[in-house]
Backbone as a printed PyTorch tensor [residue, N CA C, xyz], in Angstrom:
tensor([[[  0.9100,  -1.1720,   0.0160],
         [ -0.0260,  -0.0140,  -0.0010],
         [  0.8850,   1.2960,  -0.0740]],

        [[  1.8820,   1.1940,   0.7530],
         [  2.9020,   2.2520,   0.8490],
         [  3.5700,   2.5070,  -0.4230]],

        [[  3.9100,   1.5650,  -1.1700],
         [  4.5230,   1.8460,  -2.5330],
         [  3.4570,   2.5010,  -3.5380]],

        [[  2.3560,   2.0460,  -3.5290],
         [  1.2260,   2.6430,  -4.3880],
         [  1.1920,   4.1330,  -4.0600]],

        [[  1.1710,   4.5720,  -2.7970],
         [  1.0850,   5.8850,  -2.4280],
         [  2.2630,   6.7080,  -2.8410]],

        [[  3.5420,   6.1090,  -2.7770],
         [  4.6710,   6.7750,  -3.1340],
         [  4.5500,   7.0590,  -4.5680]],

        [[  4.0530,   5.9240,  -5.3750],
         [  4.0200,   6.0590,  -6.8710],
         [  3.1680,   7.1970,  -7.1410]],

        [[  1.9630,   7.2730,  -6.6530],
         [  0.9860,   8.1890,  -6.8630],
         [  1.4970,   9.7440,  -6.6320]],

        [[  2.1630,   9.7570,  -5.6210],
         [  2.8040,  11.0050,  -5.2570],
         [  3.7980,  11.5070,  -6.3640]],

        [[  4.7310,  10.4160,  -6.6350],
         [  5.7780,  10.6560,  -7.6580],
         [  5.0920,  11.0910,  -9.1260]],

        [[  4.0400,  10.4940,  -9.4340],
         [  3.3410,  10.8330, -10.5970],
         [  2.7200,  12.3090, -10.6250]],

        [[  2.2740,  12.5850,  -9.5380],
         [  1.6330,  13.9500,  -9.3040],
         [  2.8420,  14.9650,  -9.4360]],

        [[  3.7530,  14.7070,  -8.6040],
         [  4.9200,  15.8100,  -8.7160],
         [  5.5910,  15.8550, -10.0780]],

        [[  5.6560,  14.7200, -10.7970],
         [  6.2700,  14.7240, -12.0440],
         [  5.3730,  15.6090, -13.0180]],

        [[  4.0370,  15.3020, -13.0010],
         [  3.1030,  15.9190, -13.7910],
         [  3.0230,  17.3860, -13.6870]],

        [[  3.0010,  17.8660, -12.3830],
         [  2.9180,  19.2530, -11.8600],
         [  4.3130,  19.9160, -12.2750]],

        [[  5.3570,  19.4010, -12.1810],
         [  6.7260,  20.0140, -12.6440],
         [  6.6240,  20.1650, -14.0550]],

        [[  6.2950,  19.2060, -14.8560],
         [  6.2800,  19.2750, -16.2390],
         [  5.2880,  20.3150, -16.8070]],

        [[  4.1770,  20.3980, -16.0160],
         [  3.1100,  21.4950, -16.5300],
         [  3.6760,  22.9420, -16.2690]],

        [[  4.3110,  23.1130, -15.1370],
         [  4.9430,  24.3570, -14.5600],
         [  6.0460,  24.8460, -15.5990]],

        [[  7.0120,  23.7700, -15.9120],
         [  8.0230,  24.1140, -16.9040],
         [  7.4110,  24.5800, -18.4210]],

        [[  6.4140,  23.8670, -18.6960],
         [  5.9070,  24.2510, -20.0460],
         [  5.2250,  25.5760, -20.0060]],

        [[  4.6190,  25.9840, -18.9450],
         [  4.0940,  27.2770, -18.7880],
         [  5.1070,  28.5100, -18.9520]],

        [[  6.3110,  27.9860, -18.7440],
         [  7.2930,  29.1780, -18.9070],
         [  7.6490,  29.2590, -20.3650]],

        [[  7.2720,  28.4390, -21.2320],
         [  7.6490,  28.6970, -22.6510],
         [  6.5610,  28.6780, -23.6010]],

        [[  5.2620,  28.1290, -23.3070],
         [  4.2470,  27.9610, -24.1350],
         [  3.1540,  29.0330, -23.6270]],

        [[  2.8560,  29.9820, -24.6320],
         [  1.7660,  30.9040, -24.3190],
         [  0.4820,  30.4400, -24.7940]],

        [[ -0.4140,  30.3730, -23.8360],
         [ -1.7990,  29.9990, -24.1730],
         [ -2.6240,  31.2010, -24.4750]],

        [[ -3.1810,  31.3220, -25.6900],
         [ -3.9080,  32.5580, -26.1870],
         [ -5.3740,  32.3130, -26.4370]],

        [[ -6.0490,  33.2030, -25.9220],
         [ -7.5040,  33.3590, -26.2530],
         [ -7.7380,  33.3960, -27.8010]],

        [[ -8.7380,  33.1080, -28.1550],
         [ -9.0760,  33.2620, -29.7310],
         [ -8.7180,  34.7330, -30.2000]],

        [[ -9.0900,  35.8320, -29.4490],
         [ -8.9520,  37.0440, -29.9070],
         [ -7.3650,  37.3830, -29.9660]],

        [[ -6.5450,  36.8710, -29.0200],
         [ -5.1250,  37.0100, -28.9720],
         [ -4.5000,  36.2940, -30.0970]],

        [[ -5.0260,  35.0010, -30.2440],
         [ -4.5500,  34.2050, -31.4400],
         [ -4.7800,  34.7400, -32.7450]],

        [[ -6.0170,  35.4340, -32.9520],
         [ -6.2830,  35.9870, -34.1980],
         [ -5.3110,  37.2890, -34.4780]],

        [[ -4.9190,  37.9410, -33.4730],
         [ -4.0350,  39.1440, -33.6460],
         [ -2.6860,  38.8100, -34.1900]],

        [[ -2.1130,  37.5640, -34.0270],
         [ -0.8560,  37.3310, -34.3780],
         [ -0.6210,  36.0650, -35.1560]],

        [[ -1.6610,  35.3250, -35.5330],
         [ -1.2970,  34.1480, -36.3090],
         [ -0.9490,  34.3780, -37.7740]],

        [[ -1.2430,  35.4110, -38.4040],
         [ -0.9670,  35.6500, -39.6480],
         [  0.5070,  36.0880, -39.9070]],

        [[  1.0660,  36.4020, -38.7780],
         [  2.6360,  36.7720, -38.8670],
         [  3.3460,  35.5440, -38.4230]],

        [[  2.7720,  34.5180, -38.0780],
         [  3.4840,  33.3600, -37.3700],
         [  3.2840,  32.1590, -38.3750]],

        [[  3.8870,  31.0650, -37.9590],
         [  3.8150,  29.7370, -38.6200],
         [  2.5270,  29.1370, -37.9360]],

        [[  1.5320,  29.0080, -38.6870],
         [  0.2960,  28.4560, -38.1200],
         [  0.2000,  26.9780, -38.4620]],

        [[  0.2330,  26.2480, -37.3840],
         [  0.3800,  24.6810, -37.4520],
         [ -0.7630,  23.9360, -36.8950]],

        [[ -1.4900,  23.1380, -37.6050],
         [ -2.5320,  22.3170, -37.1650],
         [ -1.9690,  21.0650, -36.8860]],

        [[ -1.8130,  20.5050, -35.6460],
         [ -1.2510,  19.2440, -35.5190],
         [ -2.0750,  18.0460, -35.2870]],

        [[ -3.4380,  18.1870, -35.8100],
         [ -4.4490,  17.1900, -35.9530],
         [ -4.0810,  16.2220, -37.1310]],

        [[ -4.6250,  15.0960, -37.1770],
         [ -4.4640,  14.1580, -38.2500],
         [ -5.0600,  14.6350, -39.5760]],

        [[ -4.5710,  14.2860, -40.7870],
         [ -5.0100,  14.8480, -42.1160],
         [ -6.5000,  14.6580, -42.2640]],

        [[ -7.1740,  13.5670, -41.7890],
         [ -8.6430,  13.4620, -42.0200],
         [ -9.3970,  14.6410, -41.1480]],

        [[ -8.8840,  14.9070, -39.9880],
         [ -9.5620,  15.9860, -39.2420],
         [ -9.1930,  17.3480, -39.7540]],

        [[ -8.0380,  17.6450, -40.3030],
         [ -7.6400,  18.8410, -40.9900],
         [ -8.5270,  19.0560, -42.2750]],

        [[ -8.8040,  17.9120, -43.0850],
         [ -9.6170,  18.1520, -44.2510],
         [-11.1500,  18.4360, -43.8420]],

        [[-11.5680,  17.9770, -42.7250],
         [-12.9400,  18.3490, -42.4650],
         [-13.1460,  19.8510, -42.0220]],

        [[-12.0310,  20.5070, -41.6400],
         [-12.1300,  21.9200, -41.4710],
         [-10.8430,  22.3390, -40.7520]],

        [[-10.2570,  23.3980, -41.0200],
         [ -9.1850,  24.0290, -40.2850],
         [ -9.1090,  25.5000, -40.5450]],

        [[ -8.3200,  26.1410, -39.6460],
         [ -8.1610,  27.6070, -39.6690],
         [ -7.5060,  28.0110, -41.0080]],

        [[ -8.1100,  29.0030, -41.5700],
         [ -7.6240,  29.5780, -42.8470],
         [ -6.0810,  29.8760, -42.7930]],

        [[ -5.3280,  29.3140, -43.5600],
         [ -3.9400,  29.6920, -43.5990],
         [ -2.9300,  28.5330, -42.8090]],

        [[ -3.6460,  27.6530, -42.3170],
         [ -2.8970,  26.6820, -41.4620],
         [ -2.1830,  25.6110, -42.3360]],

        [[ -1.0100,  25.1130, -41.8790],
         [ -0.4390,  24.0240, -42.4260],
         [ -0.6840,  22.9080, -41.4380]],

        [[ -0.8100,  21.6450, -42.1420],
         [ -1.0960,  20.4420, -41.3970],
         [  0.2790,  19.6850, -41.2050]],

        [[  0.7410,  19.5740, -39.9300],
         [  1.9280,  18.8120, -39.6040],
         [  1.3720,  17.9690, -38.4240]],

        [[  0.7840,  16.8910, -38.5820],
         [  0.2290,  16.0070, -37.4980],
         [  1.2500,  15.7410, -36.4270]],

        [[  0.8220,  15.6740, -35.1820],
         [  1.7680,  15.3940, -34.0630],
         [  2.5680,  14.0790, -34.3680]],

        [[  1.7930,  13.1410, -34.9820],
         [  2.4010,  11.8130, -35.2940],
         [  3.6000,  11.9040, -36.2880]],

        [[  3.7500,  13.0580, -36.9520],
         [  4.6300,  13.1460, -38.0100],
         [  5.6460,  14.2750, -37.6230]],

        [[  5.4400,  15.1310, -36.5380],
         [  6.1850,  16.2060, -36.2350],
         [  7.5840,  15.9910, -36.0670]],

        [[  8.1470,  14.8580, -35.4000],
         [  9.5750,  14.7120, -35.2460],
         [ 10.2490,  14.5920, -36.5440]],

        [[  9.5900,  13.8250, -37.5530],
         [ 10.0730,  13.5970, -38.9300],
         [ 10.0690,  14.8480, -39.7670]],

        [[  9.2200,  15.9110, -39.4130],
         [  9.0050,  16.9610, -40.4030],
         [  9.5080,  18.2340, -39.6200]],

        [[ 10.4510,  18.1900, -38.5560],
         [ 10.8650,  19.3320, -37.9030],
         [ 11.5110,  20.4200, -38.8040]],

        [[ 12.2180,  19.9430, -39.8780],
         [ 12.8420,  20.7850, -40.8240],
         [ 11.9770,  21.8250, -41.4510]],

        [[ 10.6450,  21.4380, -41.3820],
         [  9.5640,  22.4620, -42.1110],
         [  9.1970,  23.5720, -41.1310]],

        [[  9.6430,  23.5360, -39.8080],
         [  9.3330,  24.6420, -38.8350],
         [ 10.5210,  25.4280, -38.5550]],

        [[ 10.4650,  26.7160, -38.9840],
         [ 11.5280,  27.7850, -38.7060],
         [ 11.6220,  28.1150, -37.1700]],

        [[ 12.8790,  28.0330, -36.7460],
         [ 13.0470,  28.4390, -35.3600],
         [ 13.0350,  29.8440, -35.0380]],

        [[ 13.3410,  30.6290, -36.1280],
         [ 13.3650,  32.0770, -35.9680],
         [ 12.0610,  32.8210, -36.1260]],

        [[ 10.9290,  32.2100, -36.1960],
         [  9.7360,  32.6560, -36.5040],
         [  8.6580,  32.2050, -35.4360]],

        [[  7.6740,  33.0260, -35.0600],
         [  6.7510,  32.4970, -34.0970],
         [  5.9390,  31.3190, -34.5010]],

        [[  5.7070,  30.3940, -33.5800],
         [  4.9010,  29.2030, -34.0060],
         [  3.5590,  29.2110, -33.1940]],

        [[  2.4830,  29.1530, -34.0870],
         [  1.0110,  29.2980, -33.4710],
         [  0.5200,  27.6490, -33.8280]],

        [[  0.2140,  27.0740, -32.6170],
         [ -0.2350,  25.6550, -32.7550],
         [ -1.7680,  25.5210, -32.3010]],

        [[ -2.4120,  24.5910, -32.9450],
         [ -3.5760,  24.1620, -32.3940],
         [ -3.9300,  22.7750, -32.7560]],

        [[ -4.7720,  22.1460, -31.9900],
         [ -5.3940,  20.7930, -32.2770],
         [ -6.9300,  20.8040, -32.0660]],

        [[ -7.4690,  19.7350, -31.7290],
         [ -8.8910,  19.7760, -31.6320],
         [ -9.3370,  20.3730, -30.2310]],

        [[ -8.4530,  20.0690, -29.0740],
         [ -8.9390,  20.6160, -27.8040],
         [ -7.5880,  21.2780, -27.1150]],

        [[ -6.4720,  20.8460, -27.4790],
         [ -5.2540,  21.4020, -26.7090],
         [ -4.1180,  20.3590, -26.3090]],

        [[ -4.4900,  19.1840, -26.0890],
         [ -3.6290,  18.2940, -25.5620],
         [ -2.4880,  17.9130, -26.4800]],

        [[ -2.8380,  17.7390, -27.8900],
         [ -1.8110,  17.4700, -28.8010],
         [ -0.8920,  18.5790, -29.0590]],

        [[ -1.4420,  19.7860, -29.0280],
         [ -0.5660,  20.9980, -29.2840],
         [  0.3310,  21.2330, -28.1720]],

        [[ -0.0560,  20.8830, -26.8580],
         [  1.0320,  20.8810, -25.7870],
         [  2.0830,  20.0330, -25.9930]],

        [[  1.7710,  18.7690, -26.4540],
         [  2.8490,  17.7670, -26.6790],
         [  3.7190,  18.2430, -27.8330]],

        [[  3.0440,  18.7960, -28.9450],
         [  3.9020,  19.3390, -30.0980],
         [  4.8220,  20.5450, -29.5920]],

        [[  4.2550,  21.3180, -28.7500],
         [  5.1620,  22.4700, -28.1960],
         [  6.3780,  21.9290, -27.4870]],

        [[  6.0980,  20.8790, -26.6530],
         [  7.3420,  20.2780, -26.0170],
         [  8.3870,  19.8650, -26.9960]],

        [[  7.9930,  19.1950, -27.9930],
         [  8.8300,  18.6460, -29.1520],
         [  9.5830,  19.8820, -29.8630]],

        [[  8.8330,  20.7540, -30.1030],
         [  9.3980,  22.1610, -30.7400],
         [ 10.3790,  22.7510, -29.9380]],

        [[ 10.0190,  22.8870, -28.5840],
         [ 10.8710,  23.6110, -27.6430],
         [ 12.2630,  22.8020, -27.6300]],

        [[ 12.2140,  21.5170, -27.4460],
         [ 13.3300,  20.6540, -27.3140],
         [ 14.2660,  20.8120, -28.5410]],

        [[ 13.5830,  21.3000, -29.6310],
         [ 14.4040,  21.3850, -30.9180],
         [ 14.5580,  22.8100, -31.4140]],

        [[ 14.6510,  23.6710, -30.4070],
         [ 15.1570,  25.0060, -30.5750],
         [ 14.1910,  26.1700, -30.8440]],

        [[ 12.8930,  25.9040, -30.9900],
         [ 11.8410,  26.8770, -31.0030],
         [ 11.5890,  27.4890, -29.7250]],

        [[ 11.5820,  28.9660, -29.7670],
         [ 11.4360,  29.6550, -28.3850],
         [ 10.1080,  30.4010, -28.3770]],

        [[  9.5630,  30.6930, -29.4070],
         [  8.2910,  31.6910, -29.5290],
         [  7.1280,  30.8240, -29.9280]],

        [[  6.5540,  30.0200, -28.8780],
         [  5.5120,  29.0580, -29.1910],
         [  4.1990,  29.5010, -28.4530]],

        [[  3.1600,  29.4420, -29.2450],
         [  1.7480,  29.8810, -28.6480],
         [  0.7700,  28.7450, -29.0690]],

        [[ -0.3740,  28.5460, -28.2440],
         [ -1.2760,  27.6470, -28.5360],
         [ -2.7500,  28.2610, -28.3500]],

        [[ -3.6030,  27.8360, -29.1320],
         [ -4.9850,  28.3260, -29.1890],
         [ -5.8050,  27.6540, -27.8890]],

        [[ -6.1160,  28.4140, -26.9550],
         [ -6.9450,  27.9100, -25.8060],
         [ -8.2090,  27.3480, -26.3290]],

        [[ -8.2840,  26.0330, -25.8780],
         [ -9.5820,  25.3760, -26.2850],
         [ -9.5570,  24.6510, -27.4680]],

        [[ -8.4550,  24.9470, -28.3580],
         [ -8.3610,  24.2610, -29.5530],
         [ -9.3570,  24.5960, -30.6120]],

        [[ -9.3250,  23.9410, -31.7810],
         [-10.2010,  24.0680, -32.8810],
         [-11.7120,  24.1200, -32.6010]],

        [[-12.0360,  23.1790, -31.5020],
         [-13.4600,  22.9410, -31.3210],
         [-13.9110,  24.3720, -30.7030]],

        [[-13.1840,  25.3830, -30.1870],
         [-13.6360,  26.4880, -29.6210],
         [-13.5500,  27.7070, -30.5540]],

        [[-12.8400,  27.3940, -31.8280],
         [-12.6360,  28.4550, -32.8550],
         [-13.9130,  28.9980, -33.3730]],

        [[-14.2320,  30.2150, -33.6260],
         [-15.3330,  30.8610, -34.1420],
         [-14.9530,  31.6160, -35.4010]],

        [[-13.6040,  31.6920, -35.7390],
         [-13.2660,  32.4200, -36.9260],
         [-13.4090,  31.6770, -38.2340]],

        [[-12.7040,  32.3080, -39.2150],
         [-12.8940,  31.6580, -40.6040],
         [-12.2300,  30.3030, -40.6400]],

        [[-12.8900,  29.3600, -41.3790],
         [-12.3510,  28.0210, -41.5790],
         [-12.2770,  27.6580, -43.0270]],

        [[-11.5510,  26.6580, -43.3030],
         [-11.6230,  26.2320, -44.7680],
         [-11.7150,  24.6350, -44.7240]],

        [[-12.4720,  24.1560, -45.5810],
         [-12.6960,  22.7010, -45.5440],
         [-12.3200,  22.1510, -47.0690]],

        [[-11.8990,  20.9170, -47.0640],
         [-11.4620,  20.2800, -48.3620],
         [-12.7590,  19.8460, -49.0210]],

        [[-13.0020,  20.2100, -50.3350],
         [-14.1450,  19.7440, -50.9940],
         [-13.9350,  18.4290, -51.4430]]])
């Protein structure tokens, strides 16, 4: 029983530490804040291609989280990166990958695509 308690505490401490470290480099933007800057940034949708085809923010590039490590060369370190996914969890993981690979100006859409009310494009 004591071992389980120690493991649970360790997992909580690890998760909290990771969250706090991520908050130091990942800006979480409201839709309005996101709209103000995404045209000057690299706008990346990290959802899978089938999700992207059903609808995405106008001007976004699709680099799925599952392919991000293989496609890092497509992301410039010297330009801001604006990320989004469906709800926020995949874009947080993508932010960690990008940060570890030299990107320093990373922002995420709060609530993800499901909360987006702006212009979208769908594949016909």
